[in-house]
VMD Tcl script that draws the C-alpha trace (Angstrom):
set ca {
  {-10.30 13.55 0.67}
  {-8.17 14.68 -2.02}
  {-8.43 13.31 -5.52}
  {-6.23 15.35 -6.92}
  {-3.17 13.44 -5.75}
  {-1.41 10.94 -7.99}
  {0.02 7.98 -6.86}
  {2.94 6.42 -8.96}
  {5.20 3.50 -8.65}
  {8.61 3.86 -8.01}
  {10.24 0.63 -8.61}
  {13.85 1.78 -8.27}
  {12.96 3.03 -5.01}
  {10.56 0.33 -3.86}
  {8.07 2.50 -3.11}
  {4.61 3.98 -4.21}
  {4.83 7.55 -3.87}
  {2.40 10.46 -3.75}
  {3.50 14.08 -4.32}
  {1.40 17.63 -2.74}
  {2.75 20.69 -2.03}
  {6.19 19.84 -2.05}
  {6.04 16.79 0.38}
  {6.19 13.01 -0.53}
  {4.14 10.40 1.24}
  {5.37 6.79 0.44}
  {4.38 3.20 0.83}
  {7.88 1.10 0.76}
  {7.55 -2.44 -0.49}
  {9.83 -5.61 -1.26}
  {9.32 -7.16 -3.99}
  {9.58 -11.06 -4.93}
  {8.65 -13.12 -7.97}
  {5.44 -13.88 -6.52}
  {4.58 -11.78 -3.44}
  {4.78 -7.68 -2.66}
  {5.34 -6.77 1.20}
  {3.87 -3.86 2.16}
  {7.01 -2.23 4.98}
  {5.88 1.02 5.82}
  {3.41 3.80 5.13}
  {4.73 7.47 5.68}
  {2.87 10.25 5.09}
  {4.16 13.79 6.03}
  {2.12 15.89 8.78}
  {1.62 18.83 6.25}
  {-0.34 15.67 3.85}
  {-2.34 14.22 6.67}
  {-6.12 13.85 6.97}
  {-6.48 13.80 3.06}
  {-6.63 10.25 2.42}
  {-3.36 10.09 0.94}
  {-2.60 6.77 2.99}
  {-5.55 4.95 1.48}
  {-4.63 6.38 -1.96}
  {-1.22 4.76 -1.37}
  {-2.89 1.40 -0.11}
  {-5.43 1.54 -3.02}
  {-2.56 1.80 -5.61}
  {-0.21 -0.81 -4.16}
  {-3.12 -3.16 -4.19}
  {-4.46 -2.43 -7.83}
  {-0.51 -3.24 -8.57}
  {-0.47 -6.63 -7.01}
  {-3.88 -7.35 -8.44}
  {-2.59 -6.55 -12.33}
  {0.96 -8.25 -11.41}
  {-0.70 -11.18 -10.10}
  {1.55 -10.87 -6.81}
  {0.07 -12.32 -3.59}
  {0.38 -9.42 -0.28}
  {1.84 -9.68 2.79}
  {0.55 -6.33 4.73}
  {3.55 -6.03 7.25}
  {2.69 -2.34 7.33}
  {0.21 -1.42 9.73}
  {-1.84 0.68 7.52}
  {-2.07 -1.77 4.83}
  {-2.89 -4.51 7.36}
  {-5.94 -2.17 8.97}
  {-7.01 -1.43 5.62}
  {-7.15 -5.17 4.31}
  {-8.87 -6.20 7.66}
  {-11.76 -3.77 7.32}
  {-12.13 -4.70 3.46}
  {-12.39 -8.74 3.04}
  {-12.69 -8.02 -0.84}
  {-8.86 -7.76 -0.88}
  {-8.48 -11.06 1.23}
  {-8.23 -12.93 -2.00}
  {-4.58 -11.03 -2.47}
  {-3.23 -12.20 0.53}
  {-0.25 -14.58 0.58}
  {-0.24 -17.12 3.51}
  {1.85 -15.09 5.80}
  {-0.52 -12.49 5.31}
  {-3.58 -14.43 5.93}
  {-1.59 -15.09 9.12}
  {-0.56 -11.55 10.07}
  {-4.15 -10.83 9.85}
  {-5.61 -13.66 11.25}
  {-8.10 -14.12 8.39}
}
mol new
graphics top color blue
foreach p $ca { graphics top sphere $p radius 0.5 }
foreach p [lrange $ca 0 end-1] q [lrange $ca 1 end] { graphics top cylinder $p $q radius 0.2 }
display resetview
C-alpha cells in the first residue's frame, strides 16, 4: 500500500481524487443536503495494487462523517468496503442499508 498518495475532495467535479505518476484515481459522488452517494471509483491500470481505492474510500467516508452526511454506497468498491467494515454502518442512509443488506 502506498502511503505517500494524498486524497483531496474536488467539489466542483463531484469527486475525491488521488494523483500519482501523472495519473488520477477518482471516487465520483452525488451530494444532497443529508447524504452522499458514491457512484463510481476508477483507478487507472498504472495505479492499481497500491491501495489507492481504499484510500479514496477512507477519505470519502471520513468526509461524510465530518459533514454529518449519510452514505449511499452504490459504487461496488464502497459497498464492498462498508460491508466488510461494520464500524462504518452507522454512516449508512436507509437506502445504503438496503443496498448492503444490513
